[in-house]
DRENDRENDREN-218993 format. One record per residue (C-alpha): residue in three letters; x, y, z. Coordinates in nm, 3 decimals. Last residue first. Layout:
// residues N
code_c1_c2_c3
ALA_X_Y_Z
...
***
This chain:
// residues 249
code_c1_c2_c3
UNK_4.899_0.228_0.311
UNK_4.878_0.478_0.600
UNK_4.642_0.761_0.511
UNK_4.755_1.079_0.686
UNK_4.532_1.379_0.733
UNK_4.713_1.702_0.794
UNK_4.907_1.916_1.039
UNK_4.927_1.710_1.357
UNK_4.843_1.385_1.184
UNK_4.498_1.232_1.182
UNK_4.486_0.861_1.114
UNK_4.326_0.657_0.840
UNK_4.390_0.284_0.843
UNK_4.425_0.088_0.517
UNK_4.254_-0.236_0.620
UNK_4.015_-0.034_0.835
UNK_3.965_-0.121_1.202
UNK_4.113_0.200_1.341
UNK_3.880_0.408_1.123
UNK_3.587_0.368_1.361
UNK_3.267_0.513_1.211
UNK_2.951_0.583_1.409
UNK_2.627_0.409_1.304
UNK_2.323_0.639_1.344
UNK_2.000_0.450_1.287
UNK_1.638_0.548_1.219
UNK_1.333_0.319_1.208
UNK_1.014_0.480_1.078
UNK_0.692_0.286_1.146
UNK_0.378_0.356_0.946
UNK_0.008_0.360_1.030
UNK_-0.261_0.421_0.766
UNK_-0.519_0.665_0.901
UNK_-0.896_0.631_0.901
UNK_-1.118_0.936_0.942
UNK_-1.453_0.896_1.115
UNK_-1.769_0.695_1.054
UNK_-1.661_0.404_1.268
UNK_-1.323_0.410_1.089
UNK_-1.228_0.049_1.162
UNK_-1.558_-0.117_1.070
UNK_-1.613_0.097_0.761
UNK_-1.257_0.043_0.637
UNK_-1.277_-0.334_0.687
UNK_-1.613_-0.337_0.505
UNK_-1.464_-0.145_0.214
UNK_-1.179_-0.394_0.185
UNK_-1.430_-0.681_0.190
UNK_-1.634_-0.515_-0.085
UNK_-1.309_-0.496_-0.280
UNK_-1.248_-0.869_-0.235
UNK_-1.601_-0.967_-0.334
UNK_-1.597_-0.732_-0.634
UNK_-1.273_-0.893_-0.754
UNK_-1.422_-1.241_-0.716
UNK_-1.727_-1.155_-0.927
UNK_-1.524_-0.975_-1.194
UNK_-1.273_-1.259_-1.234
UNK_-0.943_-1.181_-1.066
UNK_-0.649_-1.025_-1.253
UNK_-0.686_-0.683_-1.091
UNK_-0.671_-0.844_-0.747
UNK_-0.343_-1.025_-0.816
UNK_-0.195_-0.713_-0.977
UNK_-0.271_-0.487_-0.677
UNK_-0.445_-0.182_-0.821
UNK_-0.786_-0.276_-0.676
UNK_-0.640_-0.272_-0.325
UNK_-0.510_0.081_-0.372
UNK_-0.850_0.188_-0.506
UNK_-1.035_0.037_-0.209
UNK_-0.805_0.233_0.022
UNK_-0.845_0.553_-0.181
UNK_-1.224_0.521_-0.197
UNK_-1.247_0.473_0.180
UNK_-1.028_0.775_0.243
UNK_-0.674_0.759_0.381
UNK_-0.498_0.983_0.634
UNK_-0.129_0.893_0.681
UNK_0.001_0.817_1.030
UNK_0.357_0.812_1.162
UNK_0.541_0.630_1.439
UNK_0.905_0.712_1.504
UNK_1.192_0.491_1.615
UNK_1.538_0.587_1.730
UNK_1.860_0.389_1.708
UNK_2.215_0.457_1.818
UNK_2.522_0.268_1.701
UNK_2.879_0.207_1.807
UNK_3.106_-0.049_1.640
UNK_3.079_0.088_1.284
UNK_3.388_-0.028_1.096
UNK_3.365_-0.366_1.272
UNK_3.023_-0.436_1.124
UNK_2.749_-0.576_1.352
UNK_2.536_-0.260_1.346
UNK_2.572_-0.245_0.968
UNK_2.435_-0.595_0.921
UNK_2.160_-0.530_1.180
UNK_2.037_-0.238_0.970
UNK_1.999_-0.481_0.680
UNK_1.699_-0.631_0.861
UNK_1.501_-0.314_0.789
UNK_1.522_-0.407_0.421
UNK_1.177_-0.341_0.280
UNK_0.994_-0.586_0.504
UNK_0.627_-0.477_0.502
UNK_0.495_-0.735_0.255
UNK_0.154_-0.627_0.138
UNK_0.084_-0.921_-0.093
UNK_0.305_-1.231_-0.102
UNK_0.026_-1.484_-0.039
UNK_-0.186_-1.323_-0.318
UNK_-0.564_-1.359_-0.306
UNK_-0.608_-1.476_0.053
UNK_-0.304_-1.257_0.112
UNK_-0.512_-0.946_0.047
UNK_-0.774_-1.048_0.303
UNK_-0.516_-1.132_0.569
UNK_-0.335_-0.803_0.505
UNK_-0.660_-0.610_0.550
UNK_-0.733_-0.789_0.876
UNK_-0.379_-0.714_0.999
UNK_-0.428_-0.347_0.907
UNK_-0.753_-0.343_1.107
UNK_-0.573_-0.482_1.413
UNK_-0.279_-0.235_1.418
UNK_0.051_-0.418_1.470
UNK_0.122_-0.415_1.095
UNK_0.298_-0.079_1.098
UNK_0.386_-0.010_0.735
UNK_0.752_0.046_0.670
UNK_0.982_0.348_0.655
UNK_1.350_0.264_0.679
UNK_1.636_0.488_0.786
UNK_2.014_0.495_0.779
UNK_2.251_0.768_0.898
UNK_2.611_0.657_0.853
UNK_2.825_0.838_1.106
UNK_3.099_1.088_1.168
UNK_3.317_1.099_1.480
UNK_3.632_1.083_1.273
UNK_3.534_1.212_0.927
UNK_3.345_0.985_0.692
UNK_3.476_0.920_0.339
UNK_3.652_0.595_0.432
UNK_3.364_0.446_0.632
UNK_3.119_0.487_0.343
UNK_3.377_0.340_0.108
UNK_3.437_0.036_0.327
UNK_3.064_-0.031_0.362
UNK_3.011_-0.009_-0.014
UNK_3.309_-0.225_-0.109
UNK_3.231_-0.486_0.164
UNK_2.867_-0.568_0.078
UNK_2.591_-0.414_0.294
UNK_2.499_-0.130_0.058
UNK_2.184_-0.242_-0.124
UNK_2.006_-0.331_0.204
UNK_2.081_0.026_0.318
UNK_1.834_0.159_0.059
UNK_1.525_0.307_0.226
UNK_1.712_0.621_0.328
UNK_2.094_0.623_0.318
UNK_2.263_0.932_0.463
UNK_2.640_0.968_0.494
UNK_2.718_1.220_0.768
UNK_3.016_1.436_0.870
UNK_3.180_1.408_0.531
UNK_3.525_1.440_0.370
UNK_3.731_1.204_0.586
UNK_3.907_1.041_0.290
UNK_3.897_1.222_-0.043
UNK_3.591_1.185_-0.262
UNK_3.494_1.004_-0.582
UNK_3.308_0.717_-0.406
UNK_3.400_0.377_-0.546
UNK_3.149_0.109_-0.436
UNK_2.891_0.380_-0.364
UNK_2.872_0.447_-0.737
UNK_2.886_0.789_-0.900
UNK_2.677_1.051_-1.079
UNK_2.678_1.389_-0.906
UNK_2.429_1.630_-0.753
UNK_2.552_1.928_-0.546
UNK_2.287_2.059_-0.308
UNK_2.323_2.394_-0.124
UNK_2.060_2.574_-0.331
UNK_1.891_2.325_-0.562
UNK_1.951_2.228_-0.922
UNK_1.786_1.915_-1.061
UNK_1.771_1.572_-0.898
UNK_1.610_1.436_-1.213
UNK_1.918_1.539_-1.414
UNK_2.138_1.344_-1.172
UNK_1.923_1.035_-1.217
UNK_1.954_1.060_-1.595
UNK_2.332_1.106_-1.569
UNK_2.375_0.789_-1.361
UNK_2.325_0.627_-1.020
UNK_2.276_0.960_-0.843
UNK_2.462_1.074_-0.532
UNK_2.348_1.395_-0.362
UNK_2.615_1.616_-0.204
UNK_2.487_1.846_0.068
UNK_2.621_2.151_0.250
UNK_2.413_2.212_0.562
UNK_2.212_2.525_0.643
UNK_1.870_2.376_0.725
UNK_1.769_2.425_0.360
UNK_2.049_2.185_0.266
UNK_1.891_1.905_0.471
UNK_1.551_1.980_0.316
UNK_1.699_1.975_-0.033
UNK_1.877_1.645_0.031
UNK_1.553_1.489_0.164
UNK_1.342_1.574_-0.141
UNK_1.599_1.525_-0.418
UNK_1.542_1.155_-0.478
UNK_1.801_0.940_-0.656
UNK_1.955_0.860_-0.319
UNK_2.283_0.818_-0.137
UNK_2.304_1.148_0.052
UNK_2.646_1.284_0.143
UNK_2.629_1.546_0.418
UNK_2.883_1.813_0.513
UNK_2.752_1.966_0.834
UNK_2.694_2.332_0.922
UNK_2.334_2.350_1.042
UNK_2.330_2.072_1.298
UNK_2.050_1.854_1.438
UNK_2.276_1.550_1.417
UNK_2.183_1.454_1.061
UNK_1.966_1.156_1.155
UNK_1.814_1.340_1.451
UNK_1.715_1.639_1.237
UNK_1.558_1.410_0.979
UNK_1.358_1.231_1.249
UNK_1.229_1.556_1.401
UNK_1.144_1.695_1.056
UNK_0.917_1.401_0.983
UNK_0.942_1.254_0.630
UNK_0.617_1.359_0.465
UNK_0.365_1.083_0.396
UNK_0.105_1.102_0.120
UNK_0.304_0.869_-0.105
UNK_0.294_0.587_0.151
UNK_0.128_0.344_-0.093
UNK_0.000_0.000_0.000
***
């Protein structure tokens, strides 16, 4: 089910970036929304795109510098950034080249800020909706978008100290919108007319029972992590000299 009506909470974004206004932040995303908000707070932001087309989509923004590069070989000097931000994509970055590169470009005391937004399935009416959808498609409405990858980073020797905060968010949804979202699921759309009407009537009944004539809101859970870098464990250690950075090969 869509979370398109949800705005990333300012409190969570401030926590991820350290609630500062003078940080150097590298965002690993093809979306410009979060980088622009971080830059608007007074930070200098680099936004990584996967190619020229992604960089063009990022577009110009005050304080944001888009570039095309891969996280397996970041085109930056060591200790360049205070924060490396990865929203909804840490599961793509758990292999050694990506983790090593994120650690290399972070300054001492810097951290990887990771976050995942998933539907909160602890709410009874959401569980009923999931049960109905999975009677049609057993794989429907899966909420695991990679939150488990956070544990991979927590256990990594380059990031021995971590902090985690969780936020709960709600998105208003109308009856028509909820029924419409269900109707768009491929398994529902492919049903015979009679079966599709039965399923959609069931979705409407779940909405009516849960809303009791009022507004219904879709619940979401935002998990945020700050994993602090430790350069001492790197294969090619980085140490700070008295006058300059020294990379010992």
